[in-house]
N, C-alpha and C positions, 0 to 999 in steps of 0.2 A: 446126298443132295436133297435140298428142301423143295417141296412142291409149292407152286405159286397158285393161289386161288384165282378164280375167274373174276372176282370183284376187284382185285388189286389194280389200282390205277383208274378205276372207273369213276370214283367219286372226286373228280376235280371240280373245284368251284371257283368262286370269285374272291378267294382269300378269306372268306368268313368261316370256313371249316368244312364245307361239303357241297354236294350238288344243290343248286338253287332250285327252289320250288316257285317262288314268286318274289318280285321286287316292287317296292313302292316308289316309283320314280317321282310321283307327285310330291312326296315328302322332301326330296332334295331340292325341288323347285320352290317350295313354299317356305322352307325353314333353313336356318344355319344349323348344321349338326355339330354340336360341340363335344359330345361324349357318346360312346357306344357301349352297350352291354348285350350279352347273349343270355336269353331266358328260355327255359323250357316251357311247354304249353301242356295243360291238362286237356286231353282229347278223348273222345269216344272212339270206338272201333270203326264206325262208319266214316268218321272224319278222317282217320288215318288213311283209309282206302281212297277217299276223295283226294287227299293230298298226294298220294302216290300217282293218281291219275292226272294231277296238275290242276285240279279244279278248286281254285281259291282266288279271292279278290281282297287285296289289302288297301285299295285306293282310299276308301272312306273310313278306314279303321283308325282308332286312336287308343291310347293306353291311359287308364284312370287309376290313380293310386289312392286307395280308400281303406281306412281301418288297418293300416300296416300291411296291405296286400295290393298287388298289382293285377289289373284286369284288362283284358283285350276286348274292346267293344267295337262293334260295327264290322268285324271281319266276316266276310261271307264265304262259307264252305258249303256249296250245294251238294246234296247227297247224290250218289250214283243211282241210276234207275234200278239197279239190282239190289237196293237196300232192303234189309229184312222187313217183313210185314209187321212184326211185333214191336218195332221201334218207330216212334214218331219223331223224325229228325227236324231240328230247328236250325236252319242254315246260319242265322245271325245271332246265335246265343252268345252270352258273355262267357269268355273263357279265362280261367285263372292262369296267370304267368308264374312260373316257378323261379324264384330268385333267392339268393342268400340274404340274410338279415342285414348285413352291412351294405349290400347293393340297394336294398329297399330304403335303408336310412339315407343313403346318398341321393336317391331319387326324390324322396319326400322333402329333404332339405332344399333341393334345387327347384322343385316345382312350387314351393312356397315363395320363392323369389319372383319378382315381377317379370312377366314375359316368357318364362320357361314352361315348356310342355314336354311330354314324352310321346314320341311317335314310333310306330313300327316301320322298320326300314326294309327288311327282307326276311323271308322264310326259307329255311334250308334244312337239309339232312346232315346230321353229325352222328356218326357211329350208329346209324339206324334209328335215331330219335329225331323228331322234328324240333327245330330250334328257331326262335324268333330273335333277330337282331333288332334291338330298340335303341333309339337315339334320344339323348337329351338335347332339345332343340329350342331355338329362339326364332320367332317369326320374322320373315323378311318383309320389308316395305316394298312398294311398287318400284321405286327407283333401283333398289337392290336387285330385283328380278330382271329389270331391263339391263343393268350392268352385267349380270351373269350371262344373259342371252347374247349380249354384244361380245363378251369375251369368248364365249363358246363359238360364235360365228367366226371370230378372228382366228381362233385355234384351227378350225376346220379349213379356212382359207389358206392359212400358213402351211398346213400339211399338204394341201393341194399344190401350192406353189413349189414347195420343196420336192414334191414327187415329180413335177415336170422338169425341174432343173437337174435332177440326178439321172 
């Protein structure tokens, strides 16, 4: 008989591959997400500890593709109060995203087109590593945001009505 580890079944997420750390809800409101990629992040040890504590903010973050590399800019990972004294942590430092060459080529080709940008969507754990889901996005106009809000309100009202009839 095989022993089952205590971690089995613990890492259930939102379908992105693991337990969610942070979600950028603002990105889905501001942009049409057309394509998604999963990227690794180059982190320091104190940043991983902060992520495990859930201390991260993706709201103002964006991805910049420069010189054939992808960089996460504006992501705030504040250090824990117990951070080491010999390290001077920078909470909003630029972090390198780890992507395959063909994925980078696809991002570079798309961002050179008019209106496309790359935004971080969510940060999650996958097999013990922090992964960032990034999306190739096109900006929404004001009327698109209103239509999305109206549709969301209708879906909520429809669910409420169906709940009362059953």
